[in-house]
C-alpha positions in Angstrom: 0.1 -0.6 0.0 2.0 3.1 -1.2 1.5 5.8 1.1 -0.4 9.0 0.9 1.8 12.2 0.9 1.0 14.6 3.4 1.6 18.1 3.0 1.8 20.3 6.2 2.6 24.3 6.6 6.3 23.4 5.8 6.7 20.0 5.1 5.9 17.2 2.5 5.7 13.3 3.7 6.6 10.9 1.0 8.0 7.7 0.1 11.2 7.0 0.4 13.0 6.8 -3.0 16.5 5.9 -4.2 18.7 9.3 -4.3 17.4 10.1 -0.7 20.4 6.6 0.3 23.3 9.3 1.1 21.1 11.7 2.6 19.3 8.7 5.1 23.1 7.5 5.9 23.6 11.4 7.1 21.6 11.9 9.8 20.4 7.9 10.4 24.1 7.5 10.6 24.8 9.7 13.3 25.2 8.2 16.8 22.9 10.5 18.2 20.1 9.9 16.5 20.8 6.4 16.7 20.7 5.8 20.6 18.0 7.8 20.6 16.1 5.0 18.6 15.6 1.6 18.9 16.4 -0.1 15.9 18.8 2.0 13.8 22.1 0.6 13.7 25.2 2.9 14.2 27.0 2.5 12.6 24.7 3.0 9.3 26.1 2.4 6.1 24.9 3.3 2.4 23.5 -0.4 2.6 22.1 -0.4 5.3 19.4 2.5 3.8 19.7 1.1 0.5 18.3 -2.6 2.5 15.6 0.2 4.4 14.0 1.8 1.0 14.3 -1.6 -0.9 12.2 -3.2 2.0 10.0 -0.2 2.2 9.2 -0.9 -1.7 8.6 -3.9 -0.7 5.6 -2.7 1.9 3.9 -0.7 -0.7 3.8 -3.8 -2.7 1.7 -4.7 -0.3 -0.8 -4.2 2.1 1.9 -2.6 4.2 2.2 1.2 4.4 5.8 2.2 4.6 7.0 4.9 6.6 7.4 8.2 5.2 10.3 10.1 4.3 10.4 13.9 6.1 11.5 16.3 3.5 11.2 20.5 3.5 8.8 22.3 1.5 11.0 25.6 0.9 13.9 22.4 -0.9 12.9 18.8 -0.5 16.1 18.0 1.4 15.4 15.0 3.8 15.1 15.9 7.6 13.4 12.6 8.8 11.1 10.1 8.7 8.2 8.7 10.6 5.4 5.7 10.8 2.9 3.5 11.2 3.0 0.4 12.4 -0.5 -1.3 11.8 -2.1 -3.6 13.8 -5.4 -3.9 12.5 -6.2 -6.9 14.9 -6.8 -5.2 17.4 -7.2 -1.4 15.3 -4.4 0.4 17.0 -1.2 1.4 15.1 2.4 2.7 16.7 3.5 5.7 15.9 7.9 5.6 15.5 10.0 9.0 14.3 12.8 9.6 14.3 14.9 13.4 13.1 18.4 14.3 11.9 20.2 16.4 14.4 20.7 19.0 12.5 17.8 20.1 12.3 16.5 19.6 15.5 14.8 22.0 17.9 12.7 22.8 15.1 9.2 21.2 15.1 9.3 19.2 12.3 9.0 15.9 14.8 5.7 17.4 16.2 4.1 18.4 13.1 5.1 15.0 10.9 4.1 13.1 13.6 0.5 15.3 13.9 -0.4 15.3 9.9 0.4 11.2 10.0 -1.2 10.8 13.5 -4.6 12.8 11.6 -4.3 11.0 8.0 -4.5 7.4 10.2 -7.3 8.6 12.3 -9.1 9.6 9.2 -7.5 7.6 6.3 -7.4 3.7 8.3 -9.7 1.3 10.5 -7.4 2.3 14.4 -9.4 3.1 17.0 -5.8 4.3 19.1 -2.7 5.3 17.8 -0.1 4.4 20.7 4.6 5.7 20.8 7.1 4.9 23.1 10.3 6.9 23.8 13.5 5.9 26.0 13.2 7.6 29.2 16.6 8.9 29.0 14.8 11.0 25.6 12.9 13.1 27.4 12.6 15.3 24.3 10.4 13.2 22.1 8.1 13.2 25.3 7.5 16.7 24.4 7.2 16.0 20.9 4.4 13.0 22.1 2.7 15.7 24.5 2.6 17.8 21.8 0.6 16.7 19.3 -2.0 15.4 22.4 -1.1 11.8 23.7 -0.9 10.9 27.1 1.7 9.8 29.3 0.4 5.8 29.7 2.7 4.4 31.2 6.7 3.6 32.8 8.6 0.1 31.3 11.4 -0.6 33.4 14.2 -2.0 31.1 11.4 -2.9 28.6 14.2 -2.5 25.6 17.8 -3.4 25.1 20.0 -1.9 22.9 23.9 -2.3 22.8 23.5 -4.6 25.2 22.2 -2.6 27.7 18.7 -2.3 29.0 16.6 0.8 28.7 13.5 2.0 30.4 10.7 2.6 28.2 7.8 5.4 28.7 4.6 4.8 26.6 1.7 8.0 25.1 -1.3 7.6 23.2 -3.9 8.9 22.0 -7.5 7.8 20.9 -9.6 8.7 18.0 -12.0 10.6 20.1 -9.1 12.7 21.6 -7.8 14.3 18.6 -11.2 16.8 18.4 -9.7 20.4 17.2 -6.4 19.0 17.0 -5.9 20.0 13.0 -2.4 19.8 10.9 
């Protein structure tokens, strides 16, 4: 299922393309990004980027929605990624995102995440969207609160990365909570 292109005030969310590989390596390859995410390895290589893009193309050909590339409207530069993992059985989706270090603190994560949850509730059969972040990444918690998610719990030493266990914070939003939020 090819994801819709979503436009916000400053961003265009679109499917990943082959030409995104080099900027993906540069942005996702930063240790600061990898240490705040569960699934991004470090170092992040050209091969990792090419495999990620190929995997997303396969997802788009099937019935899974691949993540969106977050790009700037002004110059089309890649700044990060955002996605929803759908669990159709339980009518819920997990929100995930990352932003490259040069673009931190500019509100792009909040803008992209809100656009995706609005899209999810309008276009997909989901009742709830939830997200996790490592407890040592409070900036991500601020993003989730800003888009209307509520803190739902603290999971002690829930995920392991680089041989160490990390606590997680869980947030969620119901479709009925979204009243009044817009992109």
